[in-house]
Structure formats: structure tokens, C-alpha cells
matplotlib code that plots the C-alpha trace (Angstrom):
import matplotlib.pyplot as plt

x = [-61.6, -61.1, -58.2, -56.0, -53.0, -51.8, -48.6, -44.5, -41.8, -39.5, -37.7, -33.5, -31.4, -29.9, -26.5, -23.9, -21.7, -18.8, -20.9, -21.9, -18.1, -17.7, -20.9, -19.1, -15.7, -16.9, -19.0, -15.6, -13.9, -16.7, -16.7, -13.1, -12.6, -15.5, -13.5, -9.8, -12.0, -13.5, -10.3, -8.0, -10.1, -10.2, -6.4, -6.1, -8.5, -7.4, -3.5, -4.8, -6.4, -2.8, -1.2, -3.1, -3.7, 0.6, 0.4, -1.4, 0.3, 3.8, 2.5, 0.8, 4.3, 6.6, 4.1, 4.8, 8.3, 8.1, 6.5, 9.1, 11.7, 9.6, 9.1, 12.8, 11.7, 14.2, 14.8, 15.7, 18.3, 18.6, 21.9, 23.7, 23.4, 23.0, 21.6, 18.6, 15.1, 14.0, 10.2, 8.8, 11.5, 10.4, 7.3, 5.4, 3.3, 4.8, 3.9, 6.3, 8.8, 11.2, 14.8, 15.3, 17.2, 15.2, 15.4, 13.9, 10.9, 10.5, 10.3, 6.9, 5.1, 5.3, 2.4, -0.6, -1.9, -4.7, -7.8, -7.4, -4.1, -2.3, -4.7, -5.3, -2.3, -2.4, -5.8, -5.6, -2.6, -4.6, -8.1, -6.3, -4.6, -7.6, -9.6, -7.0, -6.4, -10.0, -10.4, -7.3, -9.1, -12.1, -11.2, -8.2, -11.1, -13.2, -10.0, -9.4, -12.6, -12.7, -9.5, -10.9, -14.3, -12.7, -12.6, -16.4, -18.7, -20.3]
y = [-16.8, -13.6, -14.2, -15.0, -12.4, -12.3, -14.3, -12.6, -14.6, -13.7, -10.5, -10.9, -9.5, -6.4, -6.6, -5.8, -2.4, -5.1, -7.0, -3.9, -2.9, -6.1, -6.0, -2.6, -3.5, -6.9, -4.4, -2.3, -5.6, -7.1, -3.4, -3.4, -7.3, -6.4, -3.1, -5.4, -8.2, -6.2, -4.1, -7.0, -8.8, -5.3, -5.2, -9.1, -9.8, -7.0, -8.5, -12.1, -10.8, -8.5, -12.0, -13.6, -11.3, -10.9, -14.6, -14.5, -11.8, -13.5, -16.8, -14.4, -12.6, -15.5, -17.2, -14.0, -14.8, -18.7, -18.0, -15.4, -18.4, -21.2, -19.1, -17.9, -14.2, -11.7, -10.8, -7.5, -7.3, -4.4, -2.3, -2.1, -5.8, -8.3, -11.4, -9.3, -9.3, -5.8, -6.5, -3.6, -3.4, -6.8, -6.7, -8.5, -6.9, -5.0, -7.4, -8.3, -9.5, -6.3, -8.0, -11.0, -13.9, -15.7, -19.4, -17.8, -16.4, -19.4, -21.1, -19.3, -20.6, -24.2, -24.4, -21.4, -20.6, -22.5, -20.2, -18.9, -20.8, -18.0, -16.0, -18.8, -18.8, -15.1, -15.0, -18.2, -15.9, -12.8, -14.2, -16.1, -13.3, -11.0, -13.5, -14.0, -10.3, -9.9, -12.4, -11.2, -7.9, -9.1, -11.7, -8.9, -6.3, -9.2, -9.7, -6.1, -5.8, -8.6, -7.6, -3.7, -5.6, -6.9, -10.9, -10.7, -13.0, -11.8]
z = [38.2, 38.2, 40.8, 37.6, 36.8, 33.5, 33.2, 33.7, 33.6, 36.6, 37.3, 36.9, 39.7, 38.5, 37.9, 40.6, 39.4, 39.0, 36.4, 34.8, 34.5, 33.2, 30.2, 29.3, 29.0, 27.0, 24.6, 23.9, 23.3, 21.1, 19.2, 18.4, 17.5, 14.8, 13.7, 13.5, 12.2, 9.1, 9.0, 8.3, 6.4, 4.0, 3.6, 3.2, 0.3, -2.1, -1.4, -2.2, -5.7, -6.5, -6.0, -7.7, -10.5, -10.2, -11.4, -14.3, -15.8, -14.9, -17.1, -20.0, -20.6, -20.0, -22.6, -24.8, -25.0, -24.9, -28.4, -29.1, -28.8, -30.5, -34.1, -33.4, -33.5, -32.0, -28.4, -27.7, -24.5, -22.5, -23.5, -20.1, -19.3, -22.5, -20.2, -19.1, -21.1, -22.6, -22.7, -24.0, -27.1, -27.9, -27.9, -24.8, -22.5, -19.5, -16.7, -13.4, -15.2, -15.3, -15.0, -15.7, -17.4, -20.2, -18.6, -15.3, -17.9, -19.4, -16.2, -15.4, -19.3, -18.3, -15.5, -16.3, -12.4, -11.4, -10.3, -7.0, -6.9, -5.8, -3.7, -1.4, 0.9, 1.3, 2.4, 4.7, 6.7, 6.7, 8.1, 10.6, 11.9, 11.8, 13.6, 16.1, 16.7, 17.5, 20.0, 21.2, 21.8, 23.4, 25.5, 26.6, 27.2, 29.1, 31.1, 31.8, 32.8, 35.2, 36.8, 37.5, 38.8, 41.2, 40.3, 40.1, 38.0, 34.7]

ax = plt.figure().add_subplot(projection="3d")
ax.plot(x, y, z, "-o")
ax.set_aspect("equal")
plt.show()
């Protein structure tokens, strides 16, 4: 019984210099890929929120103009172009519409934007671009390391 030794898992063979080189480049690729992924999402999310807020503001401004038309209240036009509405002088809040005609503005008052309706598309494109760029960075650095290490295995 005294001949028993404590169990230890078998040791892995040491890495070759080429495998160490590849591992280093993979780690660089991971770090740069995570930075690209986080940076992409940090840019994409505010853009998506801005698109949704813009659509909501367009709707609110269009509803205000629709109420004015329905109640036969006067609508003031811009002094330099009588086909364009002067929103500030009319009494509707300042919004995304600045230089639009009445039919265009009233067309936005028909349907209220659903929650996240206008945010989904920019978020999806931004997320896709972020993920693709992160993967390209990771695999690009792995490939550079693999090529420079002389096609050795990991």
C-alpha cells in the first residue's frame, strides 16, 4: 500500500515554436475581433434607436398636421415656397419634416410605427457587419500565424 502515488494526469507535450506562434496570432485575432464586435454594436444600437425615434417623431408631427387639416385650422406655408409647410408657424412641433408638402406629411399620419419597427433593420445590418468583421479579423490573424509558422498544426 505504501507504493501508491498520488494521481496526476499525463503531461501534455510542450508546444512547438510554430504552434506557439499560431496561438499568439489567434489571441491577437480574438482581441481585435472582440474590439470590432463591441465597437460595431456600440455604433449600431444608437443608429437603430435614432431611426425608431425619427419615425415616431414623423408620425407625431404628421398627426398634428392631420388634426389641423381635419379641424380646418389655418396652415401657414413658407414665405419663399407656398407649396411647403412652415411647421413652426403652424403650431406643430419641430420634427424630422422640414421641407415637405402637405400630401407627403399626411401620408405618414395613417399608420403609427410599431415598437422597434424601424430599429430592426439597421440593427440587423449592423450586427451582421460586426459579426462578419470580427470573424474576418480572427480567421485572418489565425491564417497569418499559420502561414508564418510554416503550415504547422495548432
